[in-house]
C-alpha positions in Angstrom: 90.7 147.2 64.3 88.1 148.6 66.6 84.7 146.9 66.5 82.9 149.8 68.2 80.6 151.7 65.8 82.1 154.8 64.4 79.6 157.4 65.8 80.5 156.3 69.3 84.2 156.6 68.7 83.7 160.1 67.1 81.6 161.2 70.2 84.4 160.0 72.4 87.1 161.8 70.4 85.0 165.0 70.4 84.3 164.8 74.2 87.9 163.8 75.1 89.4 166.6 72.9 87.1 169.1 74.6 88.0 168.0 78.1 91.7 168.0 77.2 91.6 171.6 75.7 89.6 172.8 78.7 92.2 171.4 81.0 95.1 173.0 79.1 93.5 176.4 78.7 91.6 176.4 82.0 94.7 175.5 84.0 96.7 178.2 82.2 94.1 180.8 83.1 94.0 179.6 86.7 97.8 179.6 86.9 98.1 183.2 85.8 95.5 184.2 88.4 97.1 182.2 91.2 100.7 183.1 90.5 100.7 186.4 88.7 104.1 187.5 87.4 105.8 184.2 88.1 106.1 182.5 84.6 108.0 179.5 85.8 105.4 178.7 88.5 102.6 179.4 86.0 104.1 176.9 83.5 104.6 174.3 86.3 100.9 174.6 87.3 99.8 174.4 83.7 102.0 171.4 83.0 101.0 169.5 86.1 97.3 170.0 85.6 97.6 169.0 81.9 99.5 165.9 82.6 97.1 164.7 85.4 94.1 165.7 83.3 95.4 163.9 80.2 95.9 160.7 82.3 92.3 160.8 83.5 90.8 161.7 80.2 92.6 158.8 78.4 91.1 156.5 81.1 87.6 158.0 80.5 87.4 157.8 76.7 90.2 155.3 75.7 88.0 152.2 75.9 85.7 153.7 73.3 87.9 155.4 70.7 91.5 154.7 71.8 91.8 158.2 73.2 93.7 159.7 70.3 92.5 163.3 70.6 95.1 164.1 68.0 95.0 163.8 64.2 98.7 162.9 64.0 98.1 160.0 66.3 95.1 158.9 64.3 96.9 159.0 61.0 100.0 157.3 62.4 97.6 154.6 63.6 96.2 154.3 60.1 99.7 154.1 58.6 100.3 150.9 60.6 96.8 149.5 59.8 95.4 149.9 63.2 92.7 152.3 62.0 91.0 152.6 58.6 92.1 155.7 56.7 88.5 156.8 56.3 88.0 156.5 60.1 91.1 158.6 60.7 89.8 161.2 58.4 86.5 161.2 60.3 88.4 161.5 63.6 90.0 164.7 62.5 87.0 167.1 62.4 85.7 165.6 65.6 89.0 166.3 67.3 89.2 169.8 66.0 85.6 170.6 66.9 86.2 169.2 70.4 89.3 171.3 70.9 87.4 174.5 69.8 84.6 173.6 72.2 87.0 173.0 75.0 88.6 176.5 74.5 85.2 178.2 74.5 84.2 176.3 77.7 87.4 177.2 79.4 87.0 180.9 78.6 83.4 180.9 79.9 84.4 179.0 83.1 86.7 181.9 84.1 84.3 184.7 83.2 86.0 185.6 79.9 84.4 186.2 76.5 83.4 182.9 74.9 85.9 183.5 72.0 88.9 185.7 72.2 91.4 185.2 69.4 94.9 184.8 70.8 97.6 187.4 70.0 100.5 185.3 71.4 103.0 184.9 68.7 104.9 181.7 69.0 106.3 181.2 65.4 110.1 180.9 65.4 112.7 178.4 64.2 113.3 177.1 67.7 109.6 176.6 68.3 109.3 174.8 64.9 112.1 172.4 65.9 110.6 171.9 69.3 107.2 170.9 67.9 108.9 168.4 65.5 110.7 166.8 68.5 107.6 167.0 70.8 105.4 165.2 68.3 108.1 162.7 67.3 108.5 161.7 70.9 104.8 161.4 71.6 104.3 159.0 68.7 107.3 156.9 69.6 106.0 156.6 73.2 102.6 155.5 72.1 103.9 153.0 69.4 106.6 151.5 71.6 104.0 150.7 74.3 101.7 149.1 71.7 104.4 147.0 70.2 105.6 145.7 73.5 102.1 144.9 74.8 102.1 147.6 77.4 99.2 149.7 76.2 97.8 149.6 79.7 100.6 152.0 80.7 99.8 154.5 78.0 97.6 156.9 80.2 100.4 157.4 82.6 103.2 157.4 80.0 101.5 159.9 77.7 100.6 162.2 80.5 104.1 162.1 81.9 105.7 162.7 78.5 103.5 165.7 77.8 104.0 167.1 81.3 107.8 166.8 80.9 107.8 168.2 77.3 106.1 171.4 78.6 109.6 172.1 80.1 112.1 170.4 77.7 110.7 172.0 74.6 110.7 175.7 73.9 107.2 175.5 72.4 105.7 173.9 75.6 104.8 170.8 73.5 101.5 171.4 71.7 102.3 168.2 69.6 98.7 168.2 68.3 97.2 170.0 65.3 93.7 169.9 66.7 94.6 171.5 70.0 96.7 174.1 68.1 93.6 175.2 66.3 91.6 175.2 69.6 94.1 177.3 71.4 93.8 180.0 68.8 90.4 180.8 70.4 91.6 181.9 73.8 93.8 184.9 74.3 95.2 183.6 77.5 98.4 181.9 78.8 98.0 178.8 76.7 96.8 180.5 73.5 98.5 180.8 70.1 98.1 183.5 67.5 96.5 182.3 64.3 99.5 183.5 62.3 101.7 181.1 64.3 99.5 178.1 64.0 100.4 177.0 60.5 104.1 176.6 61.4 103.2 174.6 64.5 100.9 172.3 62.5 103.5 171.8 59.8 106.1 170.9 62.4 103.7 168.5 64.0 103.0 166.7 60.7 106.7 166.5 60.0 107.3 165.1 63.5 104.6 162.5 63.0 106.1 161.5 59.6 109.6 161.1 61.1 108.1 159.0 63.9 106.4 156.6 61.5 109.7 156.0 59.7 111.5 155.5 63.0 108.8 153.1 64.3 109.2 151.0 61.1 112.9 150.9 61.7 112.8 150.2 65.5 109.8 147.9 65.6 109.6 146.3 62.1 107.3 143.5 63.4 104.4 145.8 64.6 101.1 144.2 63.6 97.7 145.7 62.8 96.3 144.4 66.0 99.1 146.0 68.0 98.6 149.3 66.2 94.8 149.0 66.9 95.6 149.2 70.6 96.9 152.8 70.5 96.6 154.8 72.7 94.8 152.2 74.7 92.8 149.0 73.7 89.3 149.8 72.6 87.6 146.6 71.5 85.5 145.5 74.5 82.2 146.7 73.1 82.4 144.8 69.8 79.8 142.2 70.8 77.3 145.0 71.7 77.5 146.3 68.1 76.9 142.9 66.6 80.5 142.0 66.1 82.5 139.3 67.9 84.9 140.9 70.4 88.6 140.4 69.7 90.6 138.3 72.1 92.8 140.9 73.7 94.8 138.4 75.7 95.7 136.6 72.5 96.8 139.8 70.8 98.9 141.1 73.7 100.8 137.7 73.9 101.7 137.3 70.3 105.3 136.1 69.7 107.7 139.0 69.5 
């Protein structure tokens, strides 16, 4: 489990969630202005910017909090013992607040009203299924890397997965309850109507639950220390907080 004090991790989750949402919404606004009327190109630009931005944001904040930026990731981590349940509960409001902040900042950067509630209706059975699949895949990617000692690859793998899922899911892969809430506050390309959000969030929770079951089946030997390394290892500052740092080399070379 992380030895970094909780307030630092919460600050990292808040800031990272804000940057991520600003990247998603801001690139969506830019795409519409750069390629008006060409939805395919707009989505490509939005997906590419999101994938690249997510890669960089995980590198920025991962060493502090693990770079979850997603309540489903945090609670999946807690389910495997890598994060205390109370810490996962504390991550949630920080992630949601960060996503709302990121939406407001994105709106302002492009000269829009700070808050404009989205009217983009996305609720449908195909979208619901797509969000289940998108979230399921995201958790599997993260947990598979942690179990196999390849958490160093997570920034690239997670960014690549989300970028691809923009296209292979009909919902464009929100896969994150916090960013679903944040995207309600921008009536732009990446927005979602408040009436559609509950279905998306429900699907994401279901996808996360299915992923936990599959991970237990596919990787029955996953340890608390391995789970603590999602999305990326975040133990290096333990000594600075009065706790002995964990030996990452020892953890990543445990017998499989």
